[in-house]
N, C-alpha and C positions, 0 to 999 in steps of 0.2 A: 424740305429738311429735316435731318436728323432733331431729334427733341436739342440737342444740344449746341447746334448747328457744326458739329465737327466735321460728319461725314457727307455734306451736302454738294454735290458736284457742280462745277460751272464750267465747261472744258471749251465753250467758244466756236468747238469744232465740230462734235459730233452732233450738235444740236445747231448745224446752220448757221454759227456764228448770230442766234438768236436765243429764245432760251431766257433763263431767270434773269434781272436788272435791264432787260433792252428796252429801258424807258425813253432812251436820249434819241433814238430815231437812226441810230448808226447803222443798225443791224447787226453789231457784236452783241456779245455777251458783257455779262457788269463784268467780270472778268479780266476779261483784253479790252475794254472800255479805259479800266483803272493801269491796267499795265501799259497801256500807250498813250494813257494823257489825257483822254476824252473826258470824264467823267468828272464834275466840279467835286472839288473835296472839302470838308467839314474846314471852315475857319477856326470855331473852336472845338474842341472835345470836354467828352464829360470830366475827365481831368486836366487841369493844366499840365501841358507843356506835350500830351499825346498828340501825336501824330503818324501819317502811315509812312513815313519813312525810321520812323523809331521804331515800329512795329514788328518792320519787315526786316531790319536792324538786329532786334532782339531776336527774331523770329531763327536766324541765322546763327546766330551764339549759338544758341541752342542747340541746333543740327550740330554745328563745329563740334561744342562740347559732348552733347550726348548722344545725337543720333540723329538723324531726321522724324525716328517714330516716337522719338520723345516731344516733337513738337504737334501743341495742340494748342486750343485759344488759351485752355487754363494754364498753362505751362507758360505762354507766352506773358501773359498778364502777370503770372506770379514776377518773371523775371518785370517788369514795365511798374511795378508796384502800384497795380491796376486790378480792375475788375474783368473778368470777363465776358460780362455785358460790354464794359464800356469797348472793346474793342470792335464792335459788331456798328461801331458807326463808321468806320474807316473801312473793316473788311468782312466780309459775306460769310464765308465758312473756313474752315481749315484750306480745302484745295485752291482756293482763290490765295490763301497767304502763301499756301506751296508757288503758285506760277509766278507769286512776288516776289518770294525771295529765289525762285532759281532765277531769274530773269535780273536781279541785281548783283546775289553772286556772281553771272557771268560774266555781264559785263560788256563792254562792245570786243572783236576779236583785235588782237592787236594789228599793227599793219605789214604788210607781208614786205620785205625787201626788195629793192629795184632789181639786185643780183639772183633771186631766186625766178629763175626762167624756165618754162616747159612747165606742162601737164605734171608731169610726174614729180619733178621737183615741189612745185607748188602746193601740189595735194599731200607730198610727206611734210611739209610744213606744217601746214594747215592740222594735220593728224598730230604732230609735234606738240603745236600750240595748243590744241585740246587736250590732250594727254598733260601737258605742266597746267593749264587749269583744272582738272579734274583732281589732281594731286593735291594742288593746293584747298579744294573744297572735297573731301571723300565724298560727303555727303549727299554732292549732286549725282553721285553714279547708283547711289540706295532709294533715290527719288522717284516714286509710285509714275507711271507713263498710263494717262487714262486717256490719252488723245494728241492727235499730233500739234505739236508746240509749236504759238503761233504769236508767242512774246516778241517784243521790240530787236532783242540783242540773240535772242535764239535766231530770227529772220535774218539779221546781218552776221551770223555765222554762218549761215544756210548761203546766203548770199555768196561771203567768200569762199566756199567751197564749190560752189558751182561755177562761180568766175575762176578757181584753181584749173577747172578742165576743158577752158576756151582751146581752141586749136585742136585738141584729142581727137575730134571728127564726130564724138557719140551724140545720137538724139539727146534728149531734154528727158526721154524715160530714164534712158541708161545713166544720165548721170547722177539720176537721184538715187537710181540703186545702189551704183560705185559709194557717193556718200552716207549711205545707209550703212555698207559692207563697211567701208573704213572707219565712219562712227562706233557702229559696231564692236567692232576689234579695238579700240582705243578704249571704249567701257569696259569692256571685259580685262581685257590686260589690268587696268586700274585697280579694279573693282577684284581681283584674284589675288593682284603682288599685294595689295592692301592687307587682305584676310591673310594670306599668307607670313606677311610681316608681322602681323597681330599677335597671329597664333606663336610665333617664336618666339616674342617678344614678352606673351604673356605665361609660357615657360621659363622665361629667365634665361636664353638662349640667343649668342651670335648666331649670324646665319651660317657660319663654315661649321660652329659645331651643332645645330640643328641639322643640316644635312647630310653630317657624316652618323650623327643617333640614326636620321631616317634608313641610311645605308645600312648600318647594325642592325636593325630592324627589319627591313626586307631579306638582309643575308638569312638572320633566323628564321623567317618563315617559308623562306625556297632553298636553303638547301639540303635540304633532306628528300627533297624533291625536284631535280633538277630538269628530270625530262618531262615536267608539266610547266615548268615556265625558264626555259633555252636561254629566249632573247635576255629576259632579266639576269638571268645569271652572267650572259654576256658583259651586259653593261655594268654588273657590280665589279666585275673582272676587269673591265676598262677603267674604274672610278671615277668614273662620271660622275655619281653621286657623293664623292670624297669631299669637296669644294662647293661653295653656292656661286653661281655666276654673279657677275658684275650687274650692276644694278638696271643698266641699260639692256645686255644680252637678249632675252627674250622679247623686247618692244623692238629691239632691231630687227631680229630675225623674221619676227612677225610680219611688220608693216612691209617688209622687201617682200616679203614671200605673196602678202597680198596686194601689192604695187603689181609684182610680177605677173599674176592674173589679169589685174587690170587693163595692163599692157598689151597681151594676148588677145582681150576683148577691143582696145583701139587696134590693133594691126589685123583682126580679120573683121573690120566693121565694114 
């Protein structure tokens, strides 16, 4: 453990589900025992009213307001009006707090409507549900990935995604690959759109204004060398950059193309 406990890791997977804190004989790490409710919680903390749920909620509040990088045991303790050492009675390290925050913010997946049928429609619905979740909690897409996740709600989302592929004829290993492909697209799209939106609004510009300014910049940089940038010059002439796309345009396009690729895989199984 690091001197202040911040950097200690306890992923429960890379250590064979054992590792630090495996004192209950479950074979799971302390982090997963806590996430799954298998580890007894203190009935009283050093500070009256302090609890694991309050610590997790405070961590989520800090992440939402300041980003995941701002979440440290000291910062969360300050938000709770407690000392950093008092938190270690409930959470052994920052990495454990990250896992608990992620699971709490993720929550159980919403129930898929009965009229969404067929593997493609179900997988698209699942992808859009994940996108909605990440957009409500942008800090989740910045969460460092240190091991394959195994918290309760994450596995519920995985279960729903795998079940969406029932009837596709894909073998189980391919199903996992498809989920990683689709989930990776969703996370990347949310992260990219959030970054672009932040950059535009930080400059005090609305999306259409920002795009027109960008078009002028590209035009100025390429106008003297059209033979070097013929494709860009054609795009500028077409007015593609003059107006910002609708909010869902890029996501709609991307998820359809990803699912087109999965459909080829299903057809060639």
